[in-house]
N, C-alpha and C positions, 0 to 999 in steps of 0.2 A: 300781635306781639305781646300785648298785655296779658292775654290768656296764657301764652306759653311761658312768659317770664314768671307769672304767678305760680303756674304749675311747677316750674323748676324750683322755686323757693319752697313750695309745700313738699315736693318730693325729697328735697335735701333735708328738710326738717323731719320728715318721716324716717329717712335713713338714719339720721342722728338719734331719733327716739329709739329706733330698733337697736342701734348699737349700744345705747345705754341699758337696754334690757337683756342683752346677751348674758347668758348664765344667771339670769335673775328668775328663780323659780316662784317668786311672789307676783309675777306679772299677771294682771287680771285680764278677763275677757274684754273689758272696756278699753284697756290700754292696747291690747292686741288689735282691736278693731280700729283704734286711732292710728296705729302703725300701718295697717294695710290700706286704710282710707288715704293716708298721706303718701303712700308709695304707689302701689299698683292702681288703686281706684282713681287717683288723681291723673295718672297717665291716660287711662281710658277716658276719663271725663274731659281732659284737655283736648283729646282727639275729637270726640263727638261735639264738644262745645265750639271749638275753633272751626270745624267744618260747617256747622250751622251758621256761625257768624260770617264766614267767608261766602256762604251761599246767600247771604242777606235774607235769611228766613225770618218770619214774623217772631216777635218776642216770645210768644207762647211755645213755638216750635224750638226756639233756641233753648229755653229752659227745659223742655221735654227731653231734648237730646243731651243736654248737660247732665241731668239727673239719670238718664238712661246709662250714660257712660260710667257714672259713679257706682250705680248698683251693679252693672255688669262687671266692673273691675273688682268689686268686693266678692261677687260670686266666683269669679275666675280664681282669685287668690285663695279663697276658702277651699276650692277643689284642688288647687295646686298643693296646699298644705296637707290635705287629706291623702293625696296620691303619694306623699312622702312615706306613707305606711301601707297603702293599698295598691300602689302601682308597681311597675317593674322598670329597671333602668333603661332597657332597650326602647320601650314604648315612650318613656318620659323624656329621654334625651339627657337625663341627669341621674346621678346616683340616688337610689332610695336611701333615706336617712341623712341626707346632706344637712338639713336644718338642725337635726338633733346633733350631728357631729360638730356643728358650730355653736351649740348651746342656745339655739333660738327657741324661745317658748312660743310655739304655735298653738292654735286653738285645740287640736286633738290632745296635745299634752296638757294644756290648761284645764280642759274638761276632765281628763283622766285624773288629775290631781284633785279636782273638785268633786267628781262624782264616783270615782273608783274606790276600791277598797283601800284601807290604810297602807297595805303592802304595795299596791299598784301606785298609789300616790308617792310613797317613799322611793320607789324605783325610778319613777319619772323625775322627781325632784332631784335626786342624786345625779341622774344622767344630764339634766339641764345644767346643773351647777358644775359638773365635771367636763361636759362636752365629750364627744367621741361616740362611737357606735358599737362598743363592745357588747352592750346588752340590747342591741336592736331587735333581735327576735323576741325577747321577753317583753320589751316595750311595745312592739307591734301587737303582740298578743294582748297586752294590757289595754291599749287604746281601743282595740276591737271589743274586748270583753266588757269594758266600762261603758260602752255605748257612745264613746267620744267620736268615732268615725261616722256613725249614723247621725249624731247631733250635728256634726260639721256639714255632712251632706244635705241634711234637711235645711240648715241655715243657708247654704249655697243655693238650694232650690228656691227658697223664699226670696233671696236677693235677685235671682234670675227672673222670678215672677214680678217683682217690683220693677225691674228694668223694663220688662214687657209692658207692664201697666203704664209706665211713663210715656209710652208711644201712643197712647189714646188720642191726644190732640192732633197727631199727624194724619193726613189723608191716607186712605188705603192705597198701597202701591207695592210694586215688587221690591222697592228699597226697604219699606217698612217690614214687609214679609221677611226679607233677608236679615234684618236686625232681630226680629223675633227668633228666626232660626239660629242666629248666632248666640243669643242668650240661652236657648235650649241646648245647643251644642256645648256651650261652656260648662254646663252641669252634667251633661251626658258622659263626661269623662270620669265620673265618680266610681266606675267599676272596671 
């Protein structure tokens, strides 16, 4: 219960932080990471952490599974945000551009403003501040051309590998193999 109650608190704080950043084009990559760690990653972490505690695993395994969940959750959310520009609604089960429509500054947008041309940055900045998907095609082209989607995909792969590396203390088993496969699957959704 302590793990779940702490996770609930952190998730609520992450949601509030995200709400304060809606339509805020000055949101940094560090703040974005804080948001996704507080929301999605904490949910994954609480799941793996509580399972290890309930199984009465050794302390080293509990910590390994806790950090596995954190890293897997970050990788998953990075891919989810990438798919907002590279996926399709039928496959995703949600509309492409939903985050942009709500004015949420996700990593592909933050990186486009940082690394894109001045025109790309201005287009994205205006779309975040305004909300809506009127310029979705142009913004999708900008996040692709600026390298923001490749950057986000690479970062997601890095976090998936971190998750896999966290499993080192666990003995070889079909369960460990399944967790490795899950981490790989989470980032295989990038195309």
